[in-house]
C-alpha positions in Angstrom: 16.0 -4.8 5.8 13.6 -5.8 3.1 10.4 -4.2 1.9 7.8 -6.0 -0.2 7.3 -4.2 -3.5 3.7 -5.4 -3.7 2.8 -3.2 -0.7 3.7 0.0 -2.4 0.7 2.1 -3.3 -1.7 -0.9 -2.6 -2.0 -0.8 1.2 -3.0 2.4 3.1 -3.2 3.0 6.8 -3.0 5.8 9.3 0.4 7.0 10.4 0.7 7.9 14.1 1.4 11.6 14.8 4.6 12.6 16.3 7.6 10.3 16.9 6.8 6.7 16.4 9.1 3.7 16.5 8.2 0.0 15.9 10.0 -2.1 18.5 12.4 -4.6 16.9 11.6 -8.2 17.9 8.0 -7.6 19.0 5.2 -9.1 17.1 1.8 -7.4 17.1 -1.7 -8.9 17.1 -3.1 -7.4 14.0 -6.5 -9.2 14.6 -7.5 -10.9 17.8 -9.2 -14.3 17.6 -9.8 -17.5 19.4 -10.2 -20.3 16.8 -6.9 -20.3 15.0 -3.7 -18.2 14.6 -2.2 -17.1 11.3 1.5 -16.2 11.9 2.6 -14.0 9.0 4.7 -11.0 7.9 4.7 -8.5 5.1 1.9 -8.9 2.5 0.8 -12.2 4.0 -0.5 -10.2 7.0 -2.9 -8.3 4.8 -4.0 -11.5 3.1 -4.7 -13.0 6.5 -6.7 -10.0 7.6 -8.8 -10.0 4.5 -9.4 -13.8 4.8 -10.5 -13.4 8.4 -12.9 -10.7 7.5 -14.3 -12.4 4.4 -14.7 -15.8 6.1 -16.2 -14.1 9.2 -14.3 -16.5 11.4 -12.6 -15.9 14.8 -9.0 -15.9 13.3 -6.1 -14.3 15.2 -3.5 -12.7 12.9 0.0 -12.3 14.4 2.2 -9.9 12.5 5.8 -10.9 13.1 7.2 -7.5 11.9 10.7 -8.8 12.4 12.2 -12.2 11.7 15.4 -11.8 13.6 15.0 -11.5 16.5 11.9 -13.7 16.3 9.2 -13.0 18.9 9.0 -16.6 20.1 6.9 -15.8 23.2 4.1 -14.1 21.2 4.0 -17.0 18.7 3.7 -19.5 21.5 1.2 -17.5 23.5 -1.1 -17.3 20.4 -0.6 -20.9 19.5 -1.5 -22.1 22.9 -4.6 -19.8 23.0 -6.1 -21.0 19.7 -4.7 -24.5 19.4 -4.4 -24.2 15.6 -1.6 -22.4 13.7 -1.1 -21.5 10.0 2.2 -20.0 9.1 1.9 -17.9 5.9 4.7 -16.2 3.9 5.7 -15.6 0.3 9.1 -17.3 0.5 9.6 -20.8 -0.7 8.4 -23.7 1.4 11.8 -25.3 2.0 14.1 -23.6 4.5 11.8 -20.6 5.1 10.8 -18.9 8.3 7.6 -21.0 8.2 9.6 -24.1 8.9 11.3 -22.4 11.9 8.0 -21.2 13.3 6.4 -24.6 12.8 9.3 -26.3 14.6 9.1 -23.8 17.5 5.3 -24.4 18.0 5.7 -28.2 17.6 8.6 -28.4 20.0 7.3 -26.0 22.7 3.4 -26.2 22.5 2.7 -29.6 20.9 0.4 -30.8 23.8 -1.7 -27.7 23.5 -2.4 -28.0 19.7 -5.7 -29.2 18.3 -4.2 -29.7 14.8 -0.9 -30.0 13.0 0.8 -26.7 12.2 0.2 -25.9 8.5 2.2 -23.7 6.2 1.0 -21.5 3.2 4.0 -20.6 1.1 5.3 -20.2 -2.4 6.4 -23.5 -4.0 10.0 -24.4 -4.2 10.6 -22.5 -7.5 12.3 -19.2 -8.3 9.9 -16.3 -8.0 9.2 -15.0 -11.5 9.5 -11.3 -12.3 6.6 -11.2 -14.7 3.5 -10.0 -12.8 1.1 -12.7 -14.1 3.6 -15.4 -13.4 4.5 -14.0 -10.0 0.8 -14.1 -9.1 0.5 -17.7 -10.2 3.4 -18.6 -7.8 2.7 -16.4 -4.7 -0.1 -17.3 -2.3 -3.3 -15.4 -3.1 -6.4 -14.5 -1.1 -8.2 -17.6 -2.2 -5.3 -19.8 -1.1 -5.3 -18.1 2.3 -9.1 -18.6 2.7 -8.8 -22.3 1.7 -5.9 -22.9 4.1 -7.9 -21.3 6.9 -11.0 -23.3 6.1 -9.1 -26.5 6.1 -7.4 -25.8 9.4 -10.6 -24.6 11.1 -12.4 -27.8 10.0 -9.7 -30.1 11.5 
C-alpha cells in the first residue's frame, strides 16, 4: 500500500458518512467524457481532472484506484468508448504500469482506437527529493494539458 505524499494537505474532498469501503480492483470514472480517456491513479487523477476542466474538453478520467488487481474491463470499456487513451502516472516511463495499460489496450482494443495509446510519465531518472527538482521531473498540469491537446488533435 502506497500513498502519494503530494496529496497530503493539498487535495480536499467530502468523506462519506457512516461505513465506507473502496472496492479493491474496481476503477471509478472520476469524470465522464466521450473524446478521449485519461487512465491514471494517485495525483495524476487530479492533474487529469484539472486539465479536463481547464481545457473544457470532453475528457473521461478513469481513476484506477488499485494497480493489482488491475480493472482491465473498465480500462477497455472506456478505451473502446472514446477511441483515444492517455495513460498518466508519476513513475518512470520504462517498466511502469503505463506500459502494461498501453499493452492491454493495444492488444484487446486496437481496432477500436482512433489514435496510438500515449503515455505521460516521469523520465527514466531517479525521482529527486528536493521539491524544486522533483517538480522538474514529475508531470505537471501543463504537461497533462499538452498531452491531452496532442491526443485530441490526432
